[in-house]
C-alpha angles and dihedrals in degrees: 000000000000121000119219123199121217134182127207115240091211105046103011092237113158121217136175124225124196112209139147119256091250090053089051092049091052089053129264121236103212122187124193110252091210106047103009094239116149095204096104127152127201116245129197116218136160120322138187124242126198127243103057113170121254113255092350128128092249107085092188097257129126122198125212123276119296144117093297097041117122131227116311095024095137 
């Protein structure tokens, strides 16, 4: 089941929500666990990808977009 990361506009608290793709497509109603605000926005951070090489310098992780990001970052 995918995990989606959200951040609260009011207090900047980050929270993760596990939901199926169909639940996400129907629209998730996310409430901040810290302040109770429902003004949450989804954020996209680092994520792991499968198929890292054995013993190589590439651990199989991609970071978010930025000046040092590789191809396919966005």
